[in-house]
C-alpha positions as CSV (number, residue, x, y, z in Angstrom):
1,M,24.7,33.6,8.4
2,T,24.9,37.1,7.1
3,V,25.3,35.8,3.5
4,I,22.3,33.6,3.8
5,I,20.1,36.4,5.1
6,A,21.2,38.6,2.2
7,L,20.3,35.9,-0.3
8,C,16.9,35.5,1.3
9,V,16.2,39.2,0.7
10,D,17.4,39.3,-2.8
11,N,16.7,35.9,-4.3
12,N,13.5,34.6,-2.7
13,I,11.6,32.3,-5.1
14,E,8.2,30.8,-5.0
15,P,7.4,27.2,-5.5
16,E,7.1,26.2,-9.2
17,C,4.0,24.1,-8.6
18,A,0.9,26.1,-7.7
19,D,-1.6,23.2,-7.3
20,L,-0.6,21.4,-4.2
21,S,-4.0,19.9,-3.5
22,V,-2.7,16.4,-4.0
23,R,-1.4,16.4,-0.4
24,S,-2.1,18.1,2.9
25,G,0.4,20.7,1.9
26,F,2.2,23.4,3.7
27,S,0.0,23.4,6.8
28,H,2.4,23.3,9.7
29,K,1.6,25.8,12.5
30,K,4.9,25.9,14.3
31,R,8.5,26.7,13.5
32,S,9.5,23.7,11.3
33,I,9.3,22.6,7.8
34,V,9.8,19.0,6.4
35,V,11.1,18.8,2.9
36,G,11.1,15.6,0.8
37,V,13.9,15.3,-1.8
38,T,13.0,12.6,-4.4
39,G,13.8,11.7,-8.0
40,G,15.2,8.9,-10.1
41,I,18.0,6.6,-9.0
42,A,21.4,8.2,-9.4
43,S,19.8,11.6,-10.2
44,G,21.9,13.4,-7.6
45,K,19.7,13.5,-4.6
46,S,22.5,12.9,-2.1
47,T,24.4,15.8,-3.5
48,I,21.4,18.2,-3.2
49,C,20.8,17.0,0.3
50,A,24.4,17.7,1.2
51,M,24.0,21.2,0.0
52,F,21.0,21.7,2.3
53,K,23.0,20.2,5.2
54,E,25.8,22.8,4.6
55,L,23.1,25.5,4.9
56,G,22.0,24.2,8.3
57,A,19.2,21.7,7.6
58,E,18.8,18.4,9.4
59,V,19.0,15.6,6.9
60,I,17.9,11.9,7.0
61,S,18.0,9.3,4.3
62,A,15.5,6.6,3.5
63,D,18.4,4.5,2.0
64,E,20.4,4.8,5.2
65,I,17.4,3.7,7.2
66,A,17.0,0.7,5.0
67,H,20.6,-0.2,5.4
68,M,20.3,0.1,9.2
69,Y,17.4,-2.3,9.2
70,M,19.2,-4.8,7.0
71,Q,22.3,-4.7,9.2
72,E,20.7,-4.5,12.7
73,N,17.2,-5.8,12.7
74,T,17.1,-9.5,13.2
75,A,13.5,-9.9,12.2
76,V,14.1,-8.0,8.9
77,K,17.2,-10.1,8.1
78,K,15.4,-13.3,8.8
79,A,12.4,-12.3,6.6
80,I,14.8,-11.5,3.7
81,A,16.7,-14.8,4.2
82,D,13.4,-16.7,4.3
83,E,12.3,-15.1,1.1
84,F,15.5,-15.1,-0.9
85,G,17.4,-18.0,0.6
86,D,20.3,-18.3,3.1
87,S,22.8,-17.6,0.4
88,I,21.8,-13.9,0.6
89,V,23.4,-13.8,4.1
90,D,27.2,-13.5,4.2
91,S,29.6,-15.1,6.6
92,N,29.2,-12.2,9.1
93,G,25.4,-12.7,9.2
94,D,24.8,-9.5,7.1
95,I,22.6,-9.2,4.0
96,N,24.7,-9.1,0.9
97,R,23.1,-6.0,-0.6
98,K,24.9,-6.2,-3.9
99,L,23.7,-9.8,-4.4
100,L,20.2,-8.9,-3.3
101,G,20.1,-6.0,-5.7
102,G,21.2,-8.2,-8.6
103,I,18.2,-10.5,-7.8
104,V,15.4,-8.0,-7.3
105,F,16.2,-5.6,-10.1
106,N,16.1,-8.4,-12.6
107,D,12.7,-9.7,-11.3
108,Y,9.7,-7.3,-10.7
109,E,7.9,-9.7,-8.4
110,K,11.0,-10.3,-6.2
111,L,11.5,-6.5,-6.0
112,R,7.9,-6.1,-4.8
113,K,8.5,-8.9,-2.2
114,L,11.5,-7.1,-0.9
115,E,9.6,-3.8,-0.7
116,S,6.8,-5.6,1.2
117,I,9.4,-6.5,3.8
118,M,11.3,-3.2,4.0
119,H,8.7,-0.5,3.3
120,P,6.6,-0.8,6.5
121,H,9.8,-0.3,8.6
122,I,11.2,2.5,6.5
123,L,8.0,4.4,6.2
124,N,7.2,4.1,9.9
125,C,10.6,5.4,10.8
126,I,10.3,8.4,8.4
127,E,6.8,9.2,9.5
128,T,7.9,9.2,13.1
129,A,10.9,11.4,12.4
130,S,8.7,13.8,10.4
131,N,6.0,14.1,13.0
132,N,8.5,14.5,15.8
133,F,10.3,17.3,13.9
134,R,7.0,19.0,13.1
135,N,6.0,18.8,16.8
136,F,9.3,19.4,18.6
137,G,11.9,20.5,16.1
138,K,12.9,23.9,14.8
139,G,14.1,24.8,11.3
140,I,14.2,22.6,8.3
141,L,14.3,18.8,8.0
142,V,15.3,17.4,4.6
143,I,14.4,13.8,3.9
144,E,16.2,12.0,1.0
145,F,13.3,9.9,0.0
146,P,13.7,8.1,-3.4
147,L,10.3,6.4,-3.3
148,L,8.3,9.3,-1.9
149,I,5.8,9.3,-4.8
150,E,5.8,5.5,-5.4
151,T,4.8,4.9,-1.8
152,S,2.2,7.7,-1.8
153,S,3.9,9.3,1.2
154,M,3.5,12.9,0.2
155,H,1.6,13.6,3.4
156,M,4.8,13.1,5.4
157,V,6.4,16.2,4.0
158,D,5.4,19.9,3.6
159,K,7.4,20.6,0.4
160,I,8.7,18.3,-2.4
161,I,11.9,18.8,-4.4
162,V,12.3,16.5,-7.4
163,V,15.9,16.0,-8.6
164,S,16.3,15.1,-12.3
165,A,19.1,14.0,-14.6
166,K,19.3,12.6,-18.2
167,Q,18.8,8.9,-18.3
168,S,22.3,8.5,-19.9
169,T,23.7,10.4,-16.9
170,Q,21.9,8.1,-14.5
171,I,23.2,5.0,-16.3
172,K,26.8,6.3,-16.2
173,R,26.5,7.1,-12.5
174,L,25.0,3.7,-11.7
175,Q,27.7,1.8,-13.6
176,N,30.4,3.7,-11.8
177,R,28.8,3.4,-8.4
178,A,27.6,-0.2,-8.5
179,S,29.9,-1.8,-11.1
180,I,27.0,-3.1,-13.1
181,S,26.2,-3.3,-16.8
182,E,24.3,-0.7,-18.8
183,K,21.4,-3.2,-19.1
184,E,21.3,-3.7,-15.3
185,A,21.5,0.1,-14.7
186,L,18.6,0.7,-17.1
187,Q,16.5,-2.0,-15.3
188,R,17.0,-0.2,-12.0
189,I,16.0,3.1,-13.5
190,K,12.8,1.6,-15.0
191,S,11.9,0.0,-11.6
192,Q,10.8,3.5,-10.5
193,I,8.1,5.7,-11.9
194,S,9.2,8.2,-14.5
195,I,10.7,11.5,-13.6
196,K,7.9,13.2,-15.7
197,K,5.3,11.8,-13.3
198,K,7.3,12.8,-10.2
199,K,7.7,16.4,-11.4
200,K,3.9,16.7,-11.2
201,F,4.2,16.6,-7.4
202,A,7.2,19.0,-7.2
203,D,7.3,22.4,-5.6
204,W,10.8,22.7,-7.1
205,V,12.7,20.8,-9.7
206,V,16.5,20.6,-9.6
207,D,18.3,19.6,-12.8
208,T,21.7,18.1,-11.9
209,E,22.9,18.4,-15.5
210,E,23.6,22.0,-14.5
211,S,26.9,22.9,-12.9
212,T,27.5,22.5,-9.2
213,I,27.7,26.2,-8.9
214,V,24.3,26.7,-10.6
215,N,22.7,24.1,-8.4
216,S,24.3,25.4,-5.3
217,E,22.9,28.8,-6.0
218,Y,19.4,27.4,-6.7
219,I,19.5,25.4,-3.5
220,R,20.4,28.6,-1.5
221,R,17.4,30.3,-3.1
222,I,15.1,27.5,-2.2
223,W,16.5,27.6,1.3
224,C,15.8,31.3,1.6
225,A,12.2,30.7,0.4
226,L,11.7,28.1,3.1
227,Q,13.3,30.4,5.7
228,N,11.0,33.2,4.7
229,S,8.0,30.9,5.1
230,L,9.2,30.0,8.6
231,A,9.6,33.7,9.4
232,H,6.0,34.3,8.5
233,T,4.5,31.3,10.3
234,K,2.2,32.4,13.1
């Protein structure tokens, strides 16, 4: 704790984006801040969120929420099976996410159909968590939110961090993570809006092409900026 306090004094940084009129902005009146971490697929969002967690942030993940609904929500599983066929459900009654991914990332219309099933549940869950934290929480909530910009959900957060990486790096990470071809990896990357457009909404941009040490230091500096904001909240 002493180290973090020292960093806050010495390394405070202001948001990189001055014009935040595109959303309600940093308007909380209490003792909490909600931060959205977004960026392209396989850009390093989970790693950045883990760094915030080590510093003491509460962290939730939109992807984990989606997985939970696919595993546990009978209505969601039925809707997916009705749309994509019973073969999408394995012998245990679970959605085969790898098979589903292979289908939707090769067909724009099918991807949009899946999103129409999943997004209302995911967004409702995130908005509820965000509002509850703003009203009753204390400190910093970090939401790993890949489609924050695509779903126009900027109002759910007070600050936005965009995580970026070279497309070649994203492809390699996706191939290693999902055991897919370069072509399939590129299709998944292109299913999201460009990182250039996402950066327009950013308070801070984290480039994961930098070393872990550099990124860790930058995250600590952002953390301190957020802590200082909390300290001055009336």
